[in-house]
C-alpha positions as semicolon CSV with decimal commas, in nm:
position;residue;x (nm);y (nm);z (nm)
1;M;-1,709;1,587;3,361
2;S;-1,531;1,884;3,145
3;S;-1,205;1,657;3,204
4;T;-1,386;1,386;2,974
5;P;-1,369;1,547;2,624
6;S;-1,021;1,581;2,727
7;L;-0,921;1,300;2,818
8;L;-1,026;1,127;2,510
9;D;-0,883;1,412;2,295
10;A;-0,572;1,341;2,491
11;L;-0,610;0,918;2,421
12;A;-0,717;0,974;2,081
13;A;-0,370;1,174;1,987
14;V;-0,204;0,919;2,151
15;L;-0,380;0,592;2,004
16;S;-0,401;0,769;1,661
17;P;-0,048;0,741;1,529
18;I;-0,017;0,376;1,649
19;V;-0,322;0,251;1,509
20;K;-0,226;0,469;1,171
21;D;0,168;0,290;1,154
22;A;0,051;-0,101;1,239
23;V;-0,265;-0,063;0,984
24;A;0,021;0,031;0,782
25;E;0,263;-0,249;0,890
26;A;-0,029;-0,505;0,845
27;L;-0,113;-0,390;0,480
28;R;0,235;-0,382;0,364
29;D;0,298;-0,742;0,531
30;Q;-0,044;-0,865;0,316
31;K;0,041;-0,692;0,010
32;S;0,422;-0,875;0,010
33;Q;0,225;-1,232;0,091
34;E;-0,034;-1,164;-0,176
35;L;0,230;-1,142;-0,458
36;P;0,400;-1,432;-0,581
37;S;0,746;-1,401;-0,734
38;Y;0,739;-1,393;-1,131
39;P;1,001;-1,377;-1,345
40;E;1,093;-1,056;-1,510
41;K;0,880;-1,119;-1,844
42;V;0,486;-1,307;-1,809
43;G;0,289;-1,417;-2,004
44;I;-0,099;-1,265;-2,032
45;K;-0,217;-1,523;-1,770
46;Q;0,023;-1,397;-1,513
47;A;0,012;-1,073;-1,625
48;A;-0,381;-1,096;-1,548
49;E;-0,306;-1,273;-1,224
50;I;-0,083;-0,972;-1,128
51;T;-0,326;-0,692;-1,239
52;G;-0,655;-0,862;-1,160
53;Y;-0,778;-0,780;-1,534
54;S;-0,931;-1,069;-1,741
55;V;-0,693;-1,188;-1,993
56;N;-0,940;-1,034;-2,245
57;S;-0,902;-0,680;-2,077
58;L;-0,530;-0,717;-2,118
59;Y;-0,591;-0,760;-2,513
60;Q;-0,799;-0,502;-2,533
61;M;-0,581;-0,263;-2,311
62;K;-0,272;-0,408;-2,544
63;S;-0,488;-0,291;-2,879
64;K;-0,542;0,042;-2,746
65;G;-0,167;0,107;-2,595
66;T;-0,336;0,147;-2,274
67;I;-0,111;-0,101;-2,040
68;P;0,271;-0,019;-2,005
69;G;0,538;-0,259;-2,026
70;V;0,394;-0,488;-2,285
71;V;0,598;-0,660;-2,589
72;K;0,472;-0,919;-2,880
73;V;0,728;-1,214;-2,962
74;G;0,603;-1,395;-3,237
75;S;0,254;-1,429;-3,193
76;K;0,277;-1,405;-2,776
77;L;0,282;-1,125;-2,553
78;L;0,562;-1,066;-2,307
79;F;0,449;-0,847;-2,025
80;D;0,749;-0,682;-1,773
81;T;0,651;-0,756;-1,466
82;A;0,838;-0,454;-1,274
83;T;0,637;-0,220;-1,518
84;L;0,296;-0,425;-1,472
85;R;0,329;-0,399;-1,032
86;K;0,458;0,026;-1,062
87;W;0,136;0,020;-1,265
88;V;-0,105;-0,133;-1,034
89;D;0,079;0,040;-0,752
90;N;0,013;0,391;-0,926
91;G;-0,398;0,305;-0,994
92;G;-0,333;0,200;-1,324
93;R;-0,190;0,499;-1,483
94;A;0,152;0,564;-1,657
95;A;0,441;0,585;-1,365
């Protein structure tokens, strides 16, 4: 009976990196499938889709200066998609 814990430990040691790699790959695949392709600059509705924030929240963030990659062109706000994605990947903090 003393061999059971060591057998389980050995099995866990073998399976742990395999499972970890499989989960990481599945998450990468899922993330790449979820993100639609956007042009280099997008309007506020597309920025809301990319970030998961509401349009109103993005307006508030813009006025407070807490969201990067946004410029005002005339009366429109344009968001740099690469900057937004990096910001989202970094948990909503400056990269």
